[in-house]
C-alpha positions in Angstrom: 9.5 -39.9 -29.5 10.2 -36.8 -31.5 7.8 -33.9 -31.9 9.2 -33.0 -35.3 6.8 -33.3 -38.3 7.1 -36.5 -40.2 8.4 -34.7 -43.2 11.3 -33.2 -41.3 12.2 -36.5 -39.7 12.4 -38.1 -43.2 14.4 -35.1 -44.6 16.9 -35.5 -41.7 17.5 -39.1 -42.6 15.0 -41.1 -40.6 13.2 -44.1 -42.1 9.7 -43.2 -40.8 7.0 -45.8 -40.4 4.8 -44.0 -42.9 6.3 -42.2 -45.9 5.3 -38.5 -45.7 4.0 -36.8 -48.8 3.2 -33.5 -50.5 2.7 -32.6 -54.1 4.4 -30.1 -56.3 1.9 -27.5 -57.5 -0.5 -28.9 -54.9 -2.0 -25.4 -54.6 -3.0 -24.8 -58.1 -5.5 -24.6 -61.0 -7.0 -28.0 -60.5 -8.7 -27.0 -57.2 -11.9 -25.0 -57.5 -11.2 -23.3 -54.2 -8.0 -22.0 -55.6 -9.7 -20.7 -58.7 -12.2 -18.9 -56.5 -9.5 -17.0 -54.7 -7.6 -16.4 -57.9 -10.7 -14.8 -59.4 -10.6 -12.1 -56.7 -7.2 -10.8 -57.6 -6.0 -8.5 -60.4 -3.3 -10.9 -61.5 -1.0 -13.7 -60.5 1.6 -11.6 -58.8 -1.2 -9.8 -56.9 -2.1 -13.2 -55.5 1.5 -14.0 -54.6 2.0 -10.6 -52.9 -1.3 -10.6 -51.0 -0.4 -12.5 -47.8 -3.9 -13.4 -46.7 -4.9 -14.8 -50.1 -1.5 -16.5 -50.7 -1.8 -18.2 -47.2 -5.3 -19.4 -47.9 -4.3 -21.1 -51.2 -1.2 -22.6 -49.5 -3.4 -24.2 -46.9 -6.3 -25.4 -49.2 -4.7 -28.7 -50.3 -4.0 -29.7 -46.7 -7.6 -29.3 -45.8 -8.7 -31.4 -48.7 -6.1 -34.1 -48.9 -4.2 -34.1 -45.5 -0.7 -33.8 -46.9 2.2 -33.9 -44.5 3.5 -30.5 -45.7 2.3 -27.2 -47.1 4.5 -25.5 -49.6 4.5 -21.8 -49.8 2.4 -20.4 -52.6 4.6 -18.1 -54.6 6.6 -18.2 -57.9 10.2 -18.7 -58.8 10.2 -15.4 -60.7 9.7 -13.2 -57.6 13.6 -13.3 -57.3 14.1 -11.2 -60.5 11.2 -9.0 -59.3 13.0 -8.5 -56.0 16.2 -7.5 -57.9 14.4 -4.8 -59.8 13.5 -6.6 -63.0 10.1 -6.0 -64.7 8.1 -9.2 -64.1 4.5 -9.6 -65.4 2.2 -12.5 -66.0 0.0 -12.3 -69.1 -3.3 -14.2 -68.8 -3.2 -17.3 -71.1 0.4 -16.7 -72.1 2.6 -16.9 -69.0 5.4 -14.8 -67.6 7.1 -11.8 -69.2 10.5 -10.9 -67.7 12.6 -7.9 -68.6 15.6 -9.1 -70.5 18.8 -9.2 -68.4 21.4 -10.1 -71.0 23.9 -7.2 -71.1 26.6 -6.0 -68.8 24.5 -3.0 -68.0 21.3 -4.9 -67.1 23.2 -7.5 -65.0 25.1 -4.8 -63.1 21.8 -3.0 -62.5 20.4 -5.9 -60.4 20.0 -4.5 -56.9 20.6 -6.9 -54.0 19.6 -4.3 -51.5 15.9 -4.3 -52.6 15.2 -8.0 -52.2 14.1 -8.0 -48.6 11.8 -5.0 -49.0 10.2 -6.1 -52.2 9.7 -9.7 -51.1 8.5 -8.8 -47.6 4.9 -9.9 -48.4 6.1 -13.4 -49.0 7.6 -13.6 -45.5 4.3 -12.3 -44.2 2.5 -15.2 -46.0 4.8 -17.7 -44.3 4.0 -16.3 -40.9 0.3 -16.5 -41.6 0.5 -20.1 -42.8 2.6 -21.1 -39.9 -0.2 -19.9 -37.5 -2.8 -22.0 -39.3 -0.8 -25.1 -40.1 -2.5 -28.4 -39.0 -0.8 -30.3 -36.2 2.0 -32.5 -37.5 2.3 -30.7 -40.9 5.5 -29.0 -41.9 5.9 -25.8 -44.0 8.2 -25.9 -47.0 9.7 -22.7 -48.4 11.2 -22.6 -51.9 13.0 -20.8 -54.6 14.0 -21.3 -58.2 17.6 -22.4 -58.6 20.0 -19.8 -60.2 20.1 -21.6 -63.6 16.3 -21.9 -64.0 15.6 -18.3 -62.9 18.4 -17.1 -65.3 16.6 -18.9 -68.2 13.6 -16.6 -67.9 15.8 -13.5 -67.4 17.7 -14.3 -70.5 14.8 -15.5 -72.6 12.2 -13.0 -71.4 9.4 -15.6 -71.3 8.8 -19.3 -71.0 10.3 -21.7 -73.5 10.8 -25.4 -74.1 14.4 -25.2 -75.0 15.5 -21.8 -73.7 17.9 -21.5 -76.6 18.6 -17.8 -76.0 19.6 -18.6 -72.4 21.9 -21.5 -73.4 23.5 -19.4 -76.2 24.2 -16.6 -73.8 25.8 -19.0 -71.3 28.0 -20.4 -74.1 29.0 -17.1 -75.7 29.2 -14.9 -72.6 30.5 -17.1 -69.8 31.9 -14.2 -67.8 28.6 -12.3 -67.8 26.7 -15.5 -67.2 28.8 -16.2 -64.1 28.1 -12.7 -62.9 24.4 -13.2 -63.3 24.5 -16.6 -61.6 26.5 -15.3 -58.7 24.0 -12.5 -58.1 21.2 -15.0 -58.2 23.0 -17.3 -55.7 23.3 -14.4 -53.2 19.7 -13.1 -53.7 18.2 -16.6 -53.5 20.0 -17.3 -50.2 18.7 -14.0 -48.8 15.1 -14.8 -50.0 15.2 -18.4 -48.5 16.6 -17.0 -45.3 13.6 -14.6 -45.1 11.3 -17.6 -45.4 13.1 -19.6 -42.7 13.1 -16.6 -40.4 9.4 -16.3 -40.9 8.8 -20.0 -40.1 9.6 -22.3 -43.0 10.9 -25.6 -41.6 12.5 -26.9 -44.9 13.3 -25.5 -48.3 13.3 -26.8 -51.8 15.5 -25.5 -54.6 13.7 -26.0 -57.9 15.9 -26.4 -61.0 13.2 -27.1 -63.4 15.3 -26.6 -66.5 18.5 -28.4 -65.4 17.8 -31.1 -68.0 18.4 -28.8 -70.9 22.2 -28.7 -70.2 25.0 -31.0 -71.4 26.9 -32.7 -68.5 29.6 -30.1 -68.6 27.1 -27.2 -68.6 25.1 -29.0 -65.8 28.2 -29.0 -63.6 28.9 -25.4 -64.3 25.4 -23.9 -64.1 23.5 -26.3 -61.8 25.9 -28.2 -59.5 28.4 -25.5 -58.7 25.8 -22.7 -58.0 23.8 -25.1 -55.9 26.9 -26.0 -53.9 27.4 -22.3 -53.2 23.7 -21.8 -52.3 23.6 -24.8 -49.9 26.8 -23.6 -48.2 25.3 -20.1 -47.7 22.1 -21.6 -46.3 24.0 -24.0 -44.0 26.1 -21.1 -42.6 22.9 -19.2 -41.6 20.5 -22.0 -40.9 22.4 -25.2 -40.3 19.5 -27.2 -39.0 17.0 -26.5 -41.8 16.9 -29.4 -44.3 17.3 -28.7 -48.0 15.7 -30.5 -50.9 17.5 -30.2 -54.2 15.3 -30.9 -57.3 17.3 -30.8 -60.5 14.7 -32.0 -63.0 16.3 -34.0 -65.8 19.6 -34.5 -64.0 19.8 -38.0 -65.5 23.3 -39.4 -65.2 24.5 -36.3 -63.4 22.3 -37.1 -60.5 24.9 -38.9 -58.4 27.5 -36.2 -58.8 24.8 -33.6 -57.9 23.7 -35.5 -54.8 27.3 -36.0 -53.5 28.7 -32.6 -54.2 25.7 -30.4 -53.2 25.2 -32.4 -50.1 21.5 -31.5 -50.0 19.5 -33.4 -47.4 17.2 -34.8 -50.0 17.3 -35.3 -53.8 14.1 -34.7 -55.7 13.5 -37.3 -58.4 11.6 -36.6 -61.6 9.3 -39.1 -63.3 11.9 -39.9 -66.0 14.4 -41.2 -63.4 13.9 -44.7 -61.9 13.6 -44.4 -58.2 16.0 -47.3 -57.7 18.6 -45.4 -59.7 18.1 -42.3 -57.6 18.4 -44.3 -54.3 21.7 -45.8 -55.6 22.9 -42.3 -56.5 22.7 -40.9 -53.0 25.7 -39.4 -51.3 25.1 -41.5 -48.2 22.5 -43.7 -46.5 20.9 -40.7 -44.6 20.3 -38.6 -47.8 16.6 -38.9 -48.5 14.9 -39.2 -51.9 11.6 -37.5 -53.0 9.3 -38.4 -55.9 8.3 -39.4 -58.4 4.8 -40.3 -59.7 4.2 -39.1 -63.2 1.9 -36.1 -63.2 0.3 -37.2 -66.5 -0.5 -40.7 -65.0 -2.3 -39.2 -62.0 -4.2 -36.9 -64.4 -5.3 -39.7 -66.7 -5.7 -43.1 -64.9 -6.6 -43.4 -61.2 -6.2 -47.1 -60.9 -2.8 -47.1 -62.6 -1.7 -44.1 -60.5 -2.5 -46.0 -57.3 -0.7 -49.1 -58.6 2.4 -47.0 -59.4 2.2 -45.2 -56.1 2.4 -48.5 -54.3 5.4 -49.6 -56.5 7.2 -46.4 -55.7 6.6 -46.8 -52.0 7.9 -50.3 -52.1 11.1 -49.1 -53.8 11.5 -46.5 -51.0 11.0 -49.1 -48.3 14.5 -49.1 -46.9 15.4 -45.5 -47.6 14.6 -42.1 -45.9 12.0 -40.8 -48.3 9.2 -38.5 -49.2 6.4 -39.3 -51.7 5.7 -36.7 -54.4 5.1 -36.2 -58.1 8.0 -36.1 -60.6 7.0 -32.5 -61.3 3.8 -30.5 -60.8 0.1 -31.2 -61.3 -1.4 -30.3 -64.6 -4.7 -28.2 -64.4 -6.9 -31.0 -65.8 -6.0 -33.5 -62.9 -9.2 -35.0 -61.5 -9.5 -34.3 -57.7 -10.7 -37.9 -57.1 -7.4 -39.2 -58.6 -5.4 -37.0 -56.2 -7.5 -38.2 -53.3 -7.0 -41.9 -54.2 -3.2 -41.5 -54.3 -3.2 -39.5 -51.1 -5.2 -42.2 -49.3 -2.9 -44.9 -50.6 0.2 -43.1 -49.3 -1.4 -42.5 -45.9 -2.5 -46.1 -45.5 0.9 -47.7 -46.5 3.3 -48.8 -43.9 6.9 -50.0 -44.0 
């Protein structure tokens, strides 16, 4: 018998009797207890950088639903903040990020400030680890270089991130310099989380699906290869989940070349296709219930949950959403899916 949390066993390639689960954005706006804590802060970054409050909202979903893992409450845009970029969150509008789209602004990114500026995040990890329920794991995370670069080049959220894509196409040398800086800073940030107690990490590439196959290889796969290599040099036994949302037909190449322990699967990708795309039989899959389905139809969400679990039956796997919860998700729908996963057996 192993004392490792169920999630870690699955990420390391074991076919566990019960499929472990957690949910992306599980600590979020659909929980009243989260909103209560959020109301006590001056802004979103204040919540991210106040360890006691960030730890509390990290743990809230586990108390309510009994997931197999907590995921650190933070944001992917703390990396540019750590590099000295102006990052703000405007209520009702989202993030505002100082444009980093010239040689001068890219060269001004300061790798030496990352550990100091992001020290509160490491403190949050330590606090969560002390309070983690028995058997639950703690997941650290960061945005992937391409996705973080999108915000740095666009200055705010966007559906297509046209400015970021145009910059990558017209200024490939500067783009490479920006991506390389983000690879190194992200590895440092993830190492901080692991040193503080994170037992696994997820790399979120939320905007990978915007790219053509050739761009995907250049700005998603290759930087992720470098990032995974850096992490394995420092922390060889910590499993890595790679989530390239919208990877589509590039998923198999991404899975094989990045050599992540687990591939995250979005709701637009058939789970059977993802399983067939793995690098080897011990590479795990994670996903992929549609966030809109769980928000809209409890019975259908439970039915689809069972179908996903059946597809995962012979594969190392973790149940999750295909992306994050939307704020209007009913709590009772989440509870029904959680109980379904906990009751299911291979």
